[in-house]
C-alpha positions in Angstrom: 55.9 12.0 -27.7 54.3 8.7 -26.9 50.8 7.9 -28.3 48.8 4.9 -27.1 46.5 2.8 -29.2 42.8 3.4 -29.0 42.3 0.2 -27.1 44.8 1.1 -24.4 43.7 2.1 -20.9 46.0 5.1 -21.2 44.6 6.5 -24.4 42.7 9.3 -22.5 45.5 10.0 -20.0 47.7 13.0 -20.7 51.4 12.7 -21.2 53.7 15.2 -19.5 57.3 16.0 -20.4 58.6 13.1 -18.3 55.7 10.9 -17.2 52.0 10.2 -17.6 49.5 12.6 -16.0 47.2 11.3 -13.4 45.4 8.2 -14.7 41.9 8.9 -15.8 40.2 5.4 -15.9 37.5 4.7 -18.4 34.6 4.3 -15.9 31.3 4.5 -17.6 27.8 3.0 -17.2 28.8 0.5 -19.9 31.9 -0.7 -18.1 30.5 -0.8 -14.5 27.6 -2.8 -13.2 25.0 -1.0 -11.1 25.9 -3.3 -8.2 28.8 -3.3 -5.9 29.9 -6.1 -3.6 31.5 -5.8 -0.1 34.2 -8.4 0.5 37.0 -9.1 2.9 40.4 -9.7 1.3 41.3 -13.4 1.7 44.8 -14.5 2.6 45.5 -15.8 -0.9 45.1 -12.3 -2.2 47.3 -10.6 0.4 49.0 -7.7 -1.4 47.9 -9.2 -4.7 45.0 -7.1 -6.1 46.0 -8.4 -9.5 45.0 -11.9 -8.5 41.6 -10.9 -7.2 41.0 -8.8 -10.4 41.8 -11.8 -12.5 39.4 -13.9 -10.5 36.6 -11.3 -10.4 37.0 -9.6 -13.8 39.1 -12.0 -15.9 42.0 -9.6 -16.2 44.8 -8.9 -13.7 45.3 -5.5 -15.4 42.1 -4.3 -13.7 43.7 -4.3 -10.2 43.4 -0.5 -10.0 39.6 -0.8 -9.9 39.9 -1.8 -6.2 42.2 1.2 -5.5 39.7 3.5 -7.3 36.7 2.3 -5.2 38.6 2.2 -1.9 40.7 5.3 -1.9 40.3 5.9 1.8 41.1 2.3 2.7 43.8 1.5 0.2 46.1 4.6 0.3 48.9 2.4 -1.0 47.0 0.0 -3.4 49.4 -2.8 -3.0 50.7 -2.6 0.6 47.3 -1.8 2.1 45.7 -4.7 0.1 46.0 -7.0 3.2 44.0 -10.1 4.2 41.2 -9.2 6.5 40.6 -5.7 5.0 37.0 -5.0 4.0 36.7 -3.4 0.5 33.9 -2.7 -2.0 34.1 -3.4 -5.7 31.8 -3.3 -8.7 30.2 -6.7 -9.3 31.3 -6.6 -13.0 33.9 -4.5 -14.8 35.0 -4.8 -18.4 37.2 -2.6 -20.6 38.0 -3.4 -24.2 41.7 -4.2 -24.7 42.5 -5.1 -21.0 42.9 -8.9 -21.5 
């Protein structure tokens, strides 16, 4: 059985017989700002949520935050992350151990 370190994003996600359970992100009042921003995905971020996450939050590993906040718009979090698409995102997001 695989066990993740206490600083891993997966530490609270269950592990099944063959794969991880559904990801349960560590979203708390300490990690999220009270403010969200609405933005239109620019061409340089077309299908690259990792690049936008790095620019906004300092870590490409936080790309999933956009998918979490835009579940109806980004059904496929990579292929639907297209330039011209309007999304919302928390102004700030930090999780220990994501850099």
